[in-house]
Residue, then its C-alpha position, 0 to 999 in steps of 0.5 A: m469641899a474636901r473629905p475628910n481621910w482623902e484618898y489619892i495617888r501620886v501624880d507626877v507633873l511631868l508624867p505627860e511628857h514621859p518618854k513611854l507615854d509618847g504616841m500613847s491615845p489620850a484613852a489608853k493614858w487615862t486607862v493607865i490612870e484609872m488602873w493606878c486609882y483602882c490599885g490606890r484605892q483598893r490597896t493593891d499595891g499594884i497589884i490587878t487580877a487578870a478579870r479586873w484588869r479585862t475591865f480597863g478599857t481595851d484590849s489594844h490599850r491594855k496590850m499598850i501599856v504591858e509594851r510600853g513597861l507601864a505594867e507587867p505580866l504576874m507569874g502564877g496565881d491567876g495572872g495578875y498585872l503589875i503595874h510597874d514601880f507602884v510601891g517598893e523602893d521605887g515605887h511611887q504609891r504608898s503600900r497599903d502597909e504605909i495606909d493602913e498604918l496611916a490610917e491607924r494614927r489618925k484614929d488615935i488621934a481622933t479618939r483622944a481628942a473626942n476624949a479630951r472634948w468630952a472629958k470636958e463638957k461632962p455635966p455639972 
C-alpha cells in the first residue's frame, strides 16, 4: 500500500547504461542512490555536509563518485559536496522550494476538503 504524500526521487530508466557508471561496482552505484535519497528526503538541494558524506559507502566509493563527476566538492563552509545536476535548470530532482510549495498546496486542499466535509455533517 502506498503512503500518502510519499517523497521520492527521480531515477532515469537509462541510469544503468550511463557512461559515468561504467566499471563501478554495484555497491558504489548503490552509494550514489543512497546519496540521492538522503538529499531528497532531507531536502538539501543536493548538498551533503562533509560529516554526512563520510557516512556513505566506503572511501573508494566516494572517491569514485567524485572522479566520475557525480558529485563535486564545495568550496568554503564545512567542505561538503554537491550532487551533480541534482536541482536547478539541468537538475533531475525537485528543489526544496518546489517540495515545500507542493506540500503547502496539498495542505490547503486538505483543509478545504475537511471544512467542506464537516460543514455538511453538522448535527441537526
